C-alpha positions in Angstrom: 64.3 94.4 87.4 61.9 92.5 89.5 63.7 92.8 92.4 63.7 96.4 92.5 60.0 96.7 91.6 58.9 94.0 94.5 61.6 95.2 97.1 60.4 97.6 99.5 62.7 100.4 99.1 63.2 103.0 101.8 61.2 106.0 101.4 63.0 109.3 101.0 59.9 111.4 101.4 58.9 109.6 104.8 62.0 110.3 106.2 61.8 114.1 105.1 58.3 114.2 106.3 59.2 113.2 109.7 62.3 115.9 110.1 61.3 118.9 111.0 63.7 121.2 109.3 60.8 124.0 109.3 60.5 126.9 111.6 57.2 126.4 114.0 55.4 129.4 111.7 55.7 126.8 108.6 55.0 124.1 110.3 51.5 124.7 109.4 49.4 123.9 106.4 52.3 120.9 105.7 51.0 118.6 102.7 50.3 115.0 104.2 53.2 112.7 103.3 51.5 110.4 101.1 53.0 108.6 98.5 51.3 106.4 96.7 52.6 103.0 95.0 54.2 102.8 91.6 51.5 100.6 90.7 48.7 102.6 92.1 49.5 106.1 90.5 48.3 104.7 87.1 45.6 101.8 88.1 45.4 101.0 84.1 49.0 99.5 84.2 48.1 96.7 86.3 46.3 95.0 82.8 49.2 93.6 81.3 49.3 94.9 77.7 51.0 91.3 76.5 49.2 89.0 78.7 46.5 86.7 77.2 42.6 88.1 78.4 40.0 90.1 76.3 41.6 92.9 77.7 45.0 92.5 76.7 43.7 91.1 73.3 41.9 94.4 72.5 44.9 95.9 73.2 47.4 93.8 71.3 44.8 94.4 67.9 44.7 97.9 68.6 48.5 98.3 68.8 48.8 95.8 66.1 46.5 98.1 63.7 48.2 101.6 64.9 51.7 100.3 63.6 50.4 98.4 60.0 48.9 101.9 59.7 52.2 103.7 59.9 54.2 101.1 58.3 51.7 101.4 55.2 51.7 104.9 55.8 55.7 105.2 55.2 54.9 102.9 52.2 52.9 105.0 50.6 54.3 108.0 51.3 57.7 106.8 49.4 55.0 105.0 46.6 53.5 108.0 45.2 56.0 110.3 45.6 55.5 114.0 43.2 58.1 112.7 40.5 56.5 109.4 40.4 53.1 111.1 40.1 54.2 113.3 37.0 55.8 110.3 35.1 52.6 108.6 35.6 50.6 111.3 34.3 52.8 111.9 31.2 52.6 108.3 30.4 49.1 108.1 30.6 48.7 111.1 28.3 51.0 109.6 25.7 48.8 106.5 26.0 45.8 108.5 25.4 47.1 110.4 23.0 48.5 107.2 20.6 45.2 105.7 21.2 43.4 108.7 19.9 45.4 108.3 16.7 45.2 104.6 16.4 41.2 105.2 16.2 41.8 108.6 14.1 43.3 105.8 11.2 40.3 103.2 11.6 37.8 105.5 11.2 36.4 106.7 7.7 36.4 109.9 8.2 34.7 111.1 5.1 30.8 109.7 6.7 31.6 111.2 9.9 31.2 114.8 11.9 34.1 116.1 13.4 32.0 115.6 17.5 31.7 112.2 16.1 35.6 111.6 15.4 36.6 113.3 18.7 33.3 111.1 20.6 34.8 108.2 19.0 38.8 108.7 19.4 38.5 109.9 22.9 36.5 106.6 24.0 38.8 104.5 22.2 41.8 105.7 23.7 40.3 105.2 27.4 39.2 101.9 26.6 42.8 100.8 25.4 44.5 102.2 28.7 44.3 99.5 30.6 44.7 96.8 27.6 48.0 98.5 26.7 49.5 97.8 29.7 49.0 93.8 29.3 49.8 94.0 25.4 46.3 93.8 24.6 44.0 95.8 22.3 40.0 95.8 22.2 38.3 94.5 19.3 37.5 98.3 17.6 33.9 96.8 16.5 32.8 96.2 19.8 34.1 100.0 20.7 32.1 101.1 18.0 28.9 99.2 19.3 29.3 100.3 22.3 29.3 104.0 21.5 26.5 103.5 19.3 27.6 103.9 15.9 27.3 101.0 12.8 31.0 99.7 12.5 29.9 98.8 8.9 29.7 102.6 8.4 32.5 104.1 10.5 35.0 102.0 10.5 37.5 102.0 7.3 37.8 99.1 5.0 41.3 98.2 4.5 41.9 96.8 0.9 45.0 95.3 -0.7 47.1 98.2 -1.7 49.9 99.8 -0.5 48.5 103.1 1.1 46.1 100.6 3.1 49.5 98.4 3.9 51.1 101.6 5.3 47.9 102.6 7.2 47.6 99.1 9.0 51.3 98.9 9.9 51.3 102.5 11.7 48.6 101.3 13.6 50.2 97.9 14.7 53.3 100.3 15.5 51.1 102.6 17.7 49.3 99.9 19.2 53.0 98.4 20.4 54.2 101.9 21.3 51.4 102.4 24.0 51.6 98.7 25.1 55.3 99.6 26.1 54.5 102.9 27.5 52.2 101.9 29.6 53.8 98.0 30.5 57.3 99.3 31.1 55.8 102.2 34.0 53.2 99.6 35.5 55.9 97.0 35.8 58.6 99.5 37.1 56.1 101.0 39.5 54.9 97.1 40.5 58.7 96.5 41.2 59.2 99.3 43.3 56.3 99.3 45.1 57.4 95.8 46.3 60.7 97.4 46.9 59.3 99.7 49.0 56.6 97.9 51.0 59.7 95.3 52.4 61.6 98.3 53.0 58.9 100.2 54.6 59.3 97.7 58.2 62.9 98.2 58.2 62.2 102.2 57.8 59.9 102.3 60.4 62.4 100.4 62.7 65.0 103.0 61.8 62.7 105.9 63.1 61.8 104.1 66.1 65.6 103.6 67.0 66.0 107.6 66.4 63.3 108.3 67.8 61.4 109.9 64.9 58.2 108.2 65.3 55.7 109.7 67.9 54.2 107.0 70.3 51.2 105.0 69.7 48.2 105.8 71.7 47.9 103.0 73.7 47.1 104.3 77.0 45.8 107.2 78.9 47.4 110.2 81.3 50.7 110.4 80.1 53.7 112.4 81.5 56.3 114.0 79.2 59.9 113.4 80.8 62.3 115.6 79.5 65.9 113.7 79.8 68.9 115.0 77.9 71.3 112.8 76.0 71.0 110.0 79.1 68.5 109.8 81.9 68.5 106.7 84.3 65.6 108.1 86.7 63.9 107.8 83.2 65.2 104.6 83.4 63.3 103.6 86.6 59.7 105.3 85.9 59.8 103.3 83.0 60.5 100.3 85.0 57.2 101.2 87.1 55.0 103.2 84.8 55.6 102.0 81.3 54.1 103.8 78.7 52.4 106.7 80.9 55.9 107.9 81.0 56.8 109.6 77.6 60.6 110.5 77.5 62.4 113.1 75.6 66.3 112.2 74.3 68.4 114.5 72.7 68.9 112.4 69.1 72.3 111.0 69.2 74.8 109.1 66.7 73.4 105.5 65.6 75.5 104.0 67.8 74.3 105.5 70.7 70.4 105.2 69.8 71.2 101.3 69.5 72.3 101.3 73.1 69.3 103.2 74.3 66.9 100.6 72.5 68.8 97.9 74.1 68.7 99.1 77.2 64.9 99.5 77.1 64.4 96.4 75.8 65.4 95.1 79.3 62.0 96.7 80.3 60.0 95.4 77.7 60.9 92.9 74.9 58.6 94.3 72.4 59.8 98.1 72.8 63.0 97.2 69.9 59.9 97.9 67.5 57.6 100.2 69.3 58.0 103.8 69.2 57.8 104.8 73.1 59.7 107.8 73.1 61.1 111.2 71.0 64.1 112.5 70.2 65.0 116.3 69.6 67.8 117.6 68.1 70.5 119.5 70.4 69.6 123.2 70.3 66.2 122.4 69.1 63.9 122.5 71.9 62.3 126.1 71.1 61.8 125.2 67.3 58.2 124.6 66.9 58.8 122.2 64.1 60.8 119.4 66.1 57.4 119.1 68.2 55.0 119.3 65.4 54.8 115.4 64.4 54.6 114.3 68.3 52.0 116.8 69.0 49.7 115.5 65.9 50.6 112.4 66.9 49.7 112.0 70.6 48.4 115.6 72.3 45.0 115.0 72.8 42.5 115.1 75.6 43.3 111.4 76.9 47.1 112.6 77.3 46.0 114.6 80.3 46.4 113.4 83.9 43.5 113.8 86.2 43.4 114.7 89.7 41.1 113.4 92.6 38.7 115.6 91.6 38.5 114.9 88.3 40.6 118.4 86.8 43.2 118.1 84.0 46.9 118.6 84.3 49.5 118.5 82.1 52.6 117.2 83.5 56.0 118.2 81.9 59.1 117.3 83.8 62.8 117.7 83.2 65.8 115.9 84.4 69.0 118.1 84.2 70.9 115.8 86.3 74.2 113.9 85.4 74.1 110.3 85.3 77.4 109.9 87.2 77.7 113.0 89.5 75.5 113.1 92.0 77.8 114.8 94.9 79.1 117.5 92.7 77.6 120.1 94.5 77.2 123.7 92.5 78.8 122.6 89.4 77.6 122.9 85.7 75.2 120.1 84.6 76.7 118.3 81.6 73.1 117.3 79.7 70.1 119.3 79.5 69.7 123.1 81.3 67.4 124.9 82.4 67.1 127.0 79.1 66.8 124.3 76.9 63.8 122.5 79.9 62.2 126.0 79.3 62.1 126.4 75.6 60.3 122.6 75.9 58.1 123.5 78.2 56.8 126.5 76.4 56.5 124.9 72.8 55.1 121.7 74.5 52.2 124.1 76.2 51.4 125.8 72.9 51.4 122.8 70.7 49.0 121.9 73.4 46.9 124.4 73.4 46.4 124.1 69.2 45.5 120.2 69.3 43.0 120.9 72.4 40.2 121.6 69.9 37.8 120.6 72.5 38.7 122.9 74.8 39.5 121.1 77.4 40.3 123.0 80.4 43.9 122.0 82.4 46.9 123.6 84.0 50.3 122.9 83.5 52.6 121.5 86.0 56.5 121.9 84.8 58.6 120.3 87.2 62.8 120.7 87.1 65.0 118.7 88.7 68.0 120.1 89.3 70.9 121.4 91.4 69.9 124.3 92.9 73.4 125.4 94.0 74.1 125.1 90.4 75.8 128.9 89.3 73.6 130.4 86.2 76.1 132.2 83.4 75.0 135.9 83.1 77.0 138.8 81.1 78.6 140.3 84.3 80.0 136.4 85.1 78.0 133.8 87.5 76.7 135.1 89.9 73.2 134.0 90.5 72.3 130.3 91.6 69.9 128.0 89.4 67.4 128.3 92.3 67.4 132.2 92.4 67.0 132.2 88.5 63.9 130.3 89.1 62.7 132.1 91.7 62.6 135.7 89.4 60.9 134.0 86.4 58.3 131.5 85.9 60.0 129.2 83.9 59.4 126.5 86.6 56.4 125.5 88.2 58.3 123.4 91.1 61.8 122.7 91.7 63.2 119.5 92.5 66.8 120.3 94.2 68.3 116.9 92.9 71.5 116.7 94.8 70.2 118.3 98.2 67.7 115.1 98.1 70.9 112.4 98.3 72.9 115.0 100.8 69.6 114.4 102.9 69.6 110.9 103.0 73.1 110.2 103.3 72.5 113.1 106.4 69.3 110.9 107.9 71.6 107.8 107.4 74.9 109.5 109.3 72.2 111.1 112.0 71.0 108.1 112.9 74.3 106.1 113.0 76.3 108.2 114.8 73.3 109.6 117.4 74.7 107.7 120.4 78.7 107.5 119.9 81.2 110.0 121.4 83.3 110.5 118.0 81.0 111.8 115.3 83.2 110.9 112.3 82.5 108.9 109.2 85.0 107.5 106.5 84.6 109.0 103.0 85.7 106.2 100.3 85.8 108.3 97.1 88.5 109.0 94.5 87.1 112.6 93.3 89.0 115.3 95.3 85.6 117.8 94.3 83.5 115.0 96.4 85.4 114.7 99.4 86.1 118.6 100.2 82.0 119.6 99.3 80.5 116.8 101.6 83.1 117.4 103.8 82.7 120.7 104.5 78.7 120.3 104.5 79.3 117.2 107.6 81.3 120.3 109.6 78.2 121.8 109.7 76.4 118.9 111.1 79.6 118.8 113.8 80.3 115.6 111.7 84.1 115.3 111.2 84.9 113.7 107.2 88.2 111.6 107.1 89.9 109.7 104.4 90.4 106.3 103.9 94.3 106.2 105.4 93.3 108.5 108.3 93.1 106.9 111.6 89.9 107.6 113.2 89.5 109.7 116.6 87.8 106.4 118.2 91.1 104.2 117.0 93.7 106.7 118.1 91.3 107.2 121.5 91.7 103.5 122.0 95.3 102.7 120.9 96.7 105.7 123.1 94.7 103.9 126.4 96.1 100.5 125.5 99.6 102.2 125.1 99.4 103.6 128.5 98.0 100.3 130.4 100.7 98.3 128.7 103.3 100.7 129.7 101.5 100.8 133.2 101.6 96.9 133.3 105.2 96.6 132.0 106.2 99.1 135.3 104.5 97.1 137.3 105.7 93.9 136.2 109.3 95.0 136.3 108.7 96.2 140.4 107.7 92.5 141.0 103.9 94.2 142.0 100.7 93.1 141.3 99.3 93.7 138.1 95.8 92.6 138.5 93.7 96.0 138.4 95.8 96.9 135.2 94.9 93.3 133.6 91.4 94.1 134.7 91.3 97.3 133.3 93.0 95.8 129.6 90.2 93.1 129.4 87.3 95.9 130.0 89.3 98.2 127.1 86.8 97.3 124.2 88.1 97.9 120.6 85.9 100.6 118.8 83.6 99.8 116.2 84.5 100.1 112.7 84.4 103.7 111.8 81.5 104.1 109.6 82.0 104.4 106.2 80.6 106.4 103.0 81.5 104.9 99.2 81.0 106.5 96.2 83.4 107.0 93.2 82.9 108.5 90.4 81.3 105.4 88.6 78.4 103.2 89.6 80.8 100.1 88.3 83.9 101.5 90.5 81.8 101.9 93.2 80.5 98.4 93.3 83.7 97.2 92.5 85.3 98.8 95.7 82.7 97.4 97.9 83.5 94.2 96.8 87.1 94.7 97.1 86.3 96.0 100.9 83.8 93.0 101.4 86.5 90.6 100.3 89.2 91.9 102.6 87.0 92.0 105.5 87.6 96.0 105.8 84.1 96.9 106.6 81.2 96.4 108.7 78.2 96.2 106.5 76.1 97.3 109.3 77.9 100.9 109.4 78.2 101.2 105.7 76.5 103.3 103.3 77.0 102.9 99.6 75.9 105.8 97.0 75.5 104.3 93.8 74.1 106.6 90.8 72.4 104.0 88.5 69.9 101.6 89.2 72.3 98.3 87.7 74.3 99.5 91.0 71.6 99.0 92.9 70.8 95.6 91.6 74.6 94.4 91.8 74.8 95.2 95.7 71.0 93.0 95.9 72.9 90.4 94.3 75.5 90.7 97.5 73.1 89.9 100.4 72.7 86.5 98.9 76.2 85.7 98.5 76.7 87.1 101.9 75.8 85.7 105.1 72.8 87.0 107.1 74.8 87.2 109.9 77.3 89.8 108.3 74.9 92.5 108.5 73.3 94.6 105.5 74.6 97.4 103.7 72.5 100.6 103.8 72.1 101.6 99.7 70.9 104.9 98.5 70.4 104.8 94.4 70.0 108.3 93.3 67.9 107.4 90.5 65.3 105.6 92.7 65.1 108.7 94.9 64.6 110.8 92.4 62.3 109.0 90.7 60.0 108.5 94.0 60.3 112.8 94.1 58.9 112.9 91.0 55.7 110.4 92.0 55.8 112.5 95.3 55.3 116.1 93.3 52.7 114.0 90.8 50.9 112.7 93.8 50.5 116.1 95.8 49.1 117.5 92.4 46.5 114.8 92.0 45.5 115.5 95.5 44.5 118.7 94.1 47.4 120.6 95.4 49.1 123.7 93.6 52.3 123.9 92.7 52.9 126.9 95.2 52.1 124.7 98.3 54.6 121.7 96.7 57.1 124.1 96.3 56.5 125.4 100.3 56.4 121.9 100.8 60.1 121.0 99.7 61.6 123.6 100.5 60.4 123.0 104.1 61.5 119.7 103.9 64.7 120.2 102.7 65.6 123.6 104.2 67.9 122.8 106.8 70.2 120.7 104.2 70.3 123.4 101.5 71.6 126.2 104.1 73.9 124.0 105.4 75.0 123.4 101.4 74.7 127.0 100.8 77.6 127.6 103.7 79.8 124.8 102.8 79.9 125.6 98.8 80.9 129.5 100.3 83.5 128.0 102.6 85.0 126.2 99.6 84.5 129.7 97.3 86.8 131.1 100.1 89.5 128.4 100.5 89.5 128.0 96.7 91.3 131.7 96.0 93.5 131.1 99.5 94.9 127.9 98.4 96.0 129.3 94.8 
């Protein structure tokens, strides 16, 4: 992980900012290509909370106090259940009534008024509530004196008669009865309380596991990230920004939630028991109840992000990408969709307004990362593209085209590599027919011919054809006993063409990495002319390890990691917003940067839609 943080990554935003894909009229009022370093976006993150020192010690105490309070609340809510409280009240009433009857039998009522009898019996019963828990009885004479009565006057003197013996036995039975009721109730509750206190920590850990425990107020300035079921770009963002990113996942089965927490522990081992994400049930993004606990625990003025002018921003980001499906242009996303994100945007904004008791002014920035070419379902059939729907509504403030960003990076690599070459060809090494067809049509718009792994490149075919002709000419001259010096010179000057540039991308990151390793072992690729596209940051780490296994003289593979690029795009949008730019200006800048690629993608998909019915 550390290598990803410290290594200088290729900045896609710098490529896009310097590439003039806009018309002359749109080149005016361009936003500056400013991309802050990840560690500079939230300066407070520089103070590592788990290192020694006064600041970290105070942070640790604050976090520890919040965790202890959360665990205590869980135990408290389990101990004092309504049915338990009712049972306690019933037992208390029984002890008081028994005590009052016991006092009534001990009094000489002939010399007392009704008021005095009621006063003494009530005092006696109250005085014996606590002693009853430990099978104790206070002397009745002390209670009489405390009530300012003469014990010799008001208390009954028992004689050695059967009647008085019966009363004394009844008094002893009452004493035992109230002790049994009070003692058993207290002991049962004590045992139950100890059990609840012991299990409260485990229940808190389960709440953290299932995302039902709201994150702590451990940092200021947070960004909410809607992640769907899985989001590798959020994993990269958490590596860079820690708890300043608040992920919201869809709740999954227990084994999947454990896998999520285990993955997060690679970033910070303390996140095993510290709540840093929230979970929402599937199809519950529009439910107010699903967001109420999170809002009550986290939403405050300290949650807002501030720009350079001191204005407050409520930033909500949505990752509507498939983790292992970067190049499937136009296909429906199998994870978070625009409908779910739109509902979440509305609920978060509404809850924040309710929690904003001090009326702190703020503006909302809703950022959506998705495929603009994705078809939207309508009553008459999928006629709209996702971006067209967003343009017609106000559901999103900034739309970041996820797949076009990746295609732009590939196009930039291909253009740079093939700039001086005669034959514009690239080998696309993939195991998916849809990827190959879509990228081939898109590259054709640039004049780049995409070939399969088993095809011979035009440059190689041209070389073999020239060599074949020269060899045939040399054979003719040799048979005629003529000089072959000129042909020999031509054969020596005829050079083997460079290895055809290769783009490697398979349906999973692990397959892509395995393919590259196999090609390296077979010496089938030129690392300097190879581009590897991976979806997960783990794939980029594997490619980084290859650099230490391969000699430097063999070159270096160009690696594009979709999760890293998307994280940079999210950060670029936040930086522009922090610099005081409006959502309209940010969207216009993104459209200007990616305009040509989006146009090519539309043409390629339109061509594919025409070819498919014809083929059928």
